[in-house]
Every structure is written in structure tokens, then in C-alpha cells.
C-alpha positions as CSV (number, residue, x, y, z in Angstrom):
1,M,-23.6,-42.3,-19.1
2,R,-21.5,-39.0,-18.9
3,L,-17.8,-39.1,-18.1
4,I,-16.5,-36.4,-15.1
5,S,-14.2,-34.4,-16.6
6,K,-10.2,-34.1,-14.9
7,A,-11.2,-30.7,-13.8
8,I,-14.5,-31.4,-12.1
9,L,-12.8,-34.4,-10.4
10,K,-9.9,-32.3,-9.0
11,S,-11.8,-29.5,-7.9
12,L,-14.1,-32.6,-6.1
13,L,-10.9,-33.8,-4.2
14,E,-9.9,-30.5,-3.3
15,K,-13.1,-29.8,-1.6
16,T,-13.2,-33.0,-0.1
17,V,-9.7,-32.7,1.1
18,W,-10.3,-29.2,2.9
19,K,-13.2,-30.3,4.8
20,L,-11.6,-33.0,6.0
21,S,-8.8,-31.5,7.3
22,P,-7.7,-27.7,6.2
23,F,-3.8,-28.4,7.6
24,L,-3.8,-31.6,5.1
25,F,-4.2,-29.5,2.0
26,I,-2.2,-26.6,3.1
27,S,0.6,-28.8,3.6
28,L,0.0,-30.8,0.4
29,N,-0.3,-28.1,-1.9
30,Y,3.0,-26.6,-0.4
31,F,4.6,-29.7,-0.8
32,R,3.8,-29.9,-4.5
33,S,5.0,-26.1,-4.9
34,R,8.2,-26.4,-2.9
35,G,9.3,-30.1,-2.0
36,N,9.0,-30.6,1.5
37,F,5.9,-29.3,4.0
38,P,5.2,-26.2,5.5
39,N,5.8,-24.9,9.1
40,L,2.3,-23.2,10.3
41,K,2.9,-23.2,13.9
42,N,6.2,-21.2,13.6
43,P,6.7,-19.8,10.1
44,K,9.9,-19.0,9.1
45,N,9.8,-17.6,5.7
46,L,7.0,-15.3,3.9
47,S,4.8,-18.3,2.4
48,E,4.4,-19.8,5.6
49,I,3.6,-16.6,7.4
50,I,0.6,-16.1,4.7
51,L,-0.5,-19.9,5.1
52,S,-0.3,-19.3,8.7
53,T,-3.3,-17.0,8.8
54,I,-5.2,-18.7,6.4
55,Y,-5.1,-22.2,8.9
56,S,-5.4,-19.9,11.4
57,G,-8.7,-18.2,10.2
58,K,-7.2,-14.9,11.0
59,V,-7.6,-14.0,7.1
60,N,-10.8,-14.2,7.6
61,E,-10.7,-11.1,9.6
62,Y,-10.0,-8.8,6.5
63,S,-12.6,-9.6,4.3
64,D,-13.5,-5.7,4.2
65,F,-10.0,-4.8,3.1
66,A,-10.5,-7.8,0.4
67,D,-13.0,-6.1,-0.7
68,K,-12.4,-3.9,-3.7
69,I,-15.3,-1.6,-3.1
70,K,-15.1,-1.6,0.8
71,V,-11.8,-1.2,1.0
72,R,-12.1,2.4,-0.6
73,E,-13.5,4.0,2.5
74,Y,-10.8,2.5,4.8
75,Y,-7.9,4.3,1.9
76,K,-10.5,7.3,2.5
77,K,-10.4,7.1,6.6
78,W,-6.4,6.5,6.1
79,G,-6.3,9.7,4.1
80,Y,-5.3,8.5,0.4
81,E,-8.7,9.2,-1.1
82,N,-7.1,11.2,-4.1
83,Y,-5.1,8.3,-5.0
84,L,-8.5,6.4,-5.5
85,P,-9.6,5.4,-9.0
86,Q,-12.9,7.3,-10.2
87,I,-16.0,4.6,-9.8
88,H,-18.7,5.4,-12.7
89,G,-21.2,3.0,-11.1
90,I,-22.2,-0.2,-8.4
91,W,-24.3,-2.8,-9.3
92,N,-26.0,-6.1,-8.2
93,N,-26.0,-7.7,-12.0
94,T,-25.4,-7.0,-14.9
95,D,-29.1,-6.6,-16.3
96,E,-29.0,-3.5,-13.9
97,I,-26.0,-2.1,-16.1
98,N,-26.8,0.9,-18.4
99,F,-23.5,1.0,-21.1
100,D,-24.7,4.1,-22.5
101,E,-23.6,5.8,-19.1
102,F,-20.4,5.0,-19.3
103,P,-17.1,6.6,-20.4
104,E,-15.3,6.2,-23.5
105,A,-12.8,4.0,-21.9
106,F,-13.2,1.9,-18.3
107,A,-12.8,-1.1,-16.6
108,L,-15.6,-3.6,-15.8
109,K,-14.8,-5.4,-12.2
110,T,-16.0,-7.6,-9.8
111,N,-15.5,-6.7,-5.9
112,H,-14.7,-10.3,-4.8
113,G,-11.8,-12.1,-6.3
114,C,-9.4,-11.5,-8.8
115,G,-9.4,-11.3,-12.5
116,H,-12.5,-11.5,-14.5
117,H,-12.4,-8.2,-15.7
118,Y,-13.8,-6.4,-18.6
119,I,-11.2,-3.7,-20.0
120,C,-12.4,-1.4,-22.4
121,K,-10.0,1.2,-24.3
122,D,-12.5,2.2,-26.6
123,K,-16.4,2.3,-26.4
124,K,-16.6,2.0,-30.0
125,Q,-15.5,-1.5,-29.8
126,L,-17.7,-2.3,-26.5
127,N,-19.5,-5.6,-26.8
128,I,-22.2,-5.5,-24.3
129,K,-23.0,-9.5,-24.6
130,E,-19.2,-9.9,-24.2
131,A,-18.8,-8.2,-21.2
132,K,-22.0,-9.4,-19.8
133,N,-20.5,-13.1,-19.9
134,V,-17.5,-12.2,-18.1
135,I,-18.5,-10.3,-15.3
136,D,-22.0,-12.8,-14.8
137,E,-18.8,-15.7,-14.8
138,A,-16.8,-13.4,-12.2
139,L,-20.5,-13.4,-10.2
140,S,-20.8,-16.8,-10.3
141,T,-17.2,-17.9,-9.2
142,K,-16.3,-18.5,-5.6
143,Y,-12.6,-17.7,-5.5
144,G,-9.9,-19.8,-3.6
145,I,-10.7,-23.2,-1.5
146,T,-8.9,-21.6,1.1
147,E,-8.7,-17.6,0.5
148,T,-12.1,-17.6,2.6
149,Q,-12.0,-13.5,3.0
150,Y,-13.5,-13.9,-0.3
151,H,-16.1,-15.9,1.0
152,A,-17.8,-13.8,3.2
153,I,-18.1,-10.7,0.2
154,K,-21.3,-9.8,-0.9
155,P,-20.3,-9.9,-4.8
156,L,-20.8,-6.6,-6.6
157,I,-20.1,-5.3,-10.1
158,Y,-18.3,-1.9,-10.3
159,C,-17.2,0.5,-13.3
160,E,-13.9,2.1,-12.8
161,E,-12.1,4.5,-15.0
162,Y,-9.2,2.9,-17.2
163,I,-5.9,3.5,-16.2
164,D,-3.8,4.6,-19.1
165,D,0.1,4.8,-18.9
166,G,0.2,5.7,-22.3
167,T,1.6,2.9,-23.9
168,G,-1.3,1.1,-25.3
169,S,-1.3,-1.9,-23.0
170,L,-2.2,-2.5,-19.4
171,P,0.1,-0.5,-17.0
172,V,3.0,-1.6,-15.2
173,D,1.5,-2.9,-11.9
174,Y,3.8,-2.1,-8.9
175,K,2.9,-4.7,-5.7
176,F,4.5,-4.2,-2.2
177,M,5.1,-7.4,-0.6
178,C,4.9,-6.4,3.4
179,V,5.1,-7.9,6.6
180,D,4.9,-6.3,10.0
181,G,5.2,-2.8,8.2
182,E,8.5,-3.9,6.6
183,I,8.5,-3.7,2.8
184,K,10.0,-7.1,1.9
185,S,9.8,-6.8,-2.1
186,I,8.3,-4.5,-4.9
187,L,7.1,-7.4,-7.1
188,I,6.8,-6.0,-10.3
189,V,4.2,-7.3,-13.0
190,T,4.5,-6.3,-16.5
191,E,3.9,-7.4,-20.3
192,R,0.3,-8.5,-18.7
193,T,-2.0,-10.0,-21.1
194,A,-5.0,-12.3,-20.8
195,L,-3.2,-15.6,-20.6
196,D,0.1,-14.3,-19.8
197,F,2.5,-12.0,-17.6
198,K,6.1,-11.7,-16.5
199,L,7.7,-10.5,-13.4
200,V,10.4,-8.3,-11.9
201,T,11.4,-7.8,-8.1
202,F,13.1,-4.3,-6.7
203,N,14.1,-3.3,-3.5
204,T,13.2,0.0,-1.9
205,R,16.4,1.6,-3.1
206,W,15.3,0.0,-6.8
207,E,18.2,-2.5,-6.2
208,K,17.0,-5.7,-8.6
209,L,16.5,-8.9,-6.8
210,D,16.7,-12.0,-8.3
211,Y,13.8,-13.2,-6.6
212,V,11.5,-14.7,-9.2
213,S,11.5,-18.0,-10.7
214,A,13.2,-18.5,-13.9
215,K,9.8,-19.0,-15.8
216,Y,8.3,-15.8,-14.8
217,K,11.7,-13.4,-15.2
218,T,11.4,-10.3,-17.9
219,K,13.9,-9.2,-20.1
220,K,12.4,-6.0,-20.2
221,I,14.5,-3.1,-18.2
222,I,11.9,-1.6,-15.9
223,S,12.8,2.3,-14.6
224,A,11.9,3.5,-11.3
225,P,8.6,4.8,-11.3
226,K,8.3,8.6,-10.4
227,N,6.1,8.2,-7.3
228,L,8.1,5.1,-5.7
229,N,8.7,7.2,-2.6
230,T,5.1,8.1,-2.1
231,M,4.5,4.2,-2.7
232,I,7.1,3.2,-0.1
233,S,5.5,5.6,2.2
234,I,1.6,4.5,1.9
235,A,2.6,0.8,1.5
236,K,4.6,0.9,5.0
237,K,1.8,2.7,6.6
238,I,-0.9,0.5,5.5
239,S,0.9,-2.8,6.4
240,L,1.8,-1.7,10.3
241,N,-2.2,-2.5,10.2
242,F,-1.6,-6.5,9.3
243,E,1.2,-9.6,9.6
244,F,1.0,-10.0,5.8
245,V,-0.4,-7.7,2.9
246,R,0.2,-6.5,-0.4
247,V,-0.7,-3.2,-1.6
248,D,-0.9,-2.9,-4.9
249,F,0.0,0.5,-7.0
250,F,-0.3,2.0,-10.7
251,D,2.0,5.2,-11.9
252,V,1.4,6.9,-14.8
253,G,3.9,9.4,-14.1
254,D,1.2,12.7,-13.7
255,K,-0.4,10.4,-11.0
256,L,-0.6,7.6,-8.6
257,F,-3.2,5.2,-8.4
258,I,-3.6,2.8,-5.2
259,G,-5.1,-0.6,-6.0
260,E,-6.4,-3.5,-3.8
261,L,-5.2,-5.1,-0.7
262,T,-4.5,-9.0,-1.1
263,F,-3.6,-11.1,1.8
264,T,-3.4,-14.8,0.2
265,P,-1.4,-13.9,-3.4
266,W,-1.6,-16.9,-5.4
267,G,-3.0,-19.0,-2.2
268,G,-0.3,-18.2,0.2
269,N,2.3,-20.7,-1.8
270,V,3.4,-17.4,-4.3
271,A,5.0,-19.8,-6.8
272,Y,6.8,-17.0,-8.1
273,Y,8.8,-16.7,-6.0
274,T,12.2,-18.7,-5.2
275,S,12.6,-21.1,-2.6
276,E,15.4,-19.0,-1.5
277,A,13.2,-15.9,-1.8
278,I,10.8,-16.6,1.0
279,K,13.4,-17.5,3.1
280,E,15.2,-14.1,2.9
281,M,11.4,-12.3,3.2
282,G,10.6,-14.1,5.9
283,R,13.4,-13.0,8.3
């Protein structure tokens, strides 16, 4: 008899608890991260604010904004079309893709979750079989038990221009954490690889904030990006539409790109932030 793996058992247990009681599931997950239970009815910190939108079901109203293809129409409506990365095609499945039509560098992604990208910096190194495997796995993945805003999105594949900051590495990611139109912190993702990343946080005056847990901290010195003021302006205006939203950008100096909108980062627990940080951002 074949033994069931611990990962499968864990997944089955989580799904069962979620179906029985979303409140219990959210509370236990929060307790595991923070050592105490969340206040979902009268949220006081950033994590509780996010988790309350999951518990109430309000997060499901944001499915179109979480869809990485559909959100582009909102960006255009809001006047941010010039900040959108170019899209080279949209498909239902990998068999529809003609890789010969792709540019020399590109990013192949799906619209309904996070990660599972195939990044190609040089088409001479393209491995079509690997690209299809990565994207097929992404298409079949249902992201986040609690992050139900993603479950309503029809999975699609799209090819996006490769964003190159000239370093040879994946570009620095600027993530604006916003509550009710106010930017609470700018989370910088750097030193990113397929398996790892480092973080640092700043306020809008580019003063460093000690918000990140020790295991995630970068030792790199991160200078203020060229388009910081533009990012601040855009993030503030977008965030007026939501109780909480994370607005992502890539700044390569001569050009600014707007990325995705995220409503439940790290399932709402935002474990990379210290407990003191989420309290401060919830004020």
C-alpha cells in the first residue's frame, strides 16, 4: 500500500479545517506566525486588516484586479497605460504558443496566481520543454486556500516583455503597502533567485524602516529609485479604491513599469514583517 506523503496529508487537513471553519483556519495560521490569535472583527494591525477581508469575503470583490491580464484595463482607465509592460500574446494552453514569434528576451507567466514564471533572457538558451512544464504546472495550480479572489480567475498564459535593469539579475521589485490611500511602507525585494530573496523597507521619504524579520534582511545598500515620486503618486491614487492593496513597480531608471495588485500578500500573515511593524502599519 502506497503511503500518503506528509505534504498531501497537510494539504488535506488544511482544506478540511478551512471548509469546517474559515475563522478557525485563519486564527490557527495567524497563531503559528505570531503566537497569538487575530482580531478579525476589529482589526488593529496590518495582518488583521488583510485577514478580515478574507474572513468577510470582501476579498472576492477584487478578482478582476488580481487578474494580471484584466487589471491592465483598469490601469488604462486610470491613465497608467504608459507604465504597462508590453504583452506579446495571450493563450489558453501551451500547445497554442508559437515560440518562434517571441522576442529575444521575454517572461512567460500566468494571470491567476504568483510565481511559476519562465524567464528567458536570451532566446538562444530557450528550453521549450522546460517552459511548457513550468507553465503547465502553473495552469493546474489553485493558489491559496484562503486567497479565494484567485479562484474566480480563468487561468491564461501571457508573454510579457523582459524587464532588464542592466544588472544581469532579476530587477529590484518595489512593493507599496497601502491602507485606505496611505502608503504604510515600501517593501523592496532584492537578490531574488528561483529559491530565495532578501528584503528591506523604507518610508516615502526613503528613510529606512526596521520592519523586516532578521532572516529576510538584505545587507545591500538600496538607493532611492529615480522614479520614486511617480510611484508614490500612482500607489496613493490606486489605493484609494481599496481598504488594503499592495501596488508593485519595477524602476529601471529610464522607464517605470507598473506590476500587479495584491490583496493578500503571503496569505495575509505577511510573516516577513515583525509584529511591531504590522502594529505600526495598522495605526
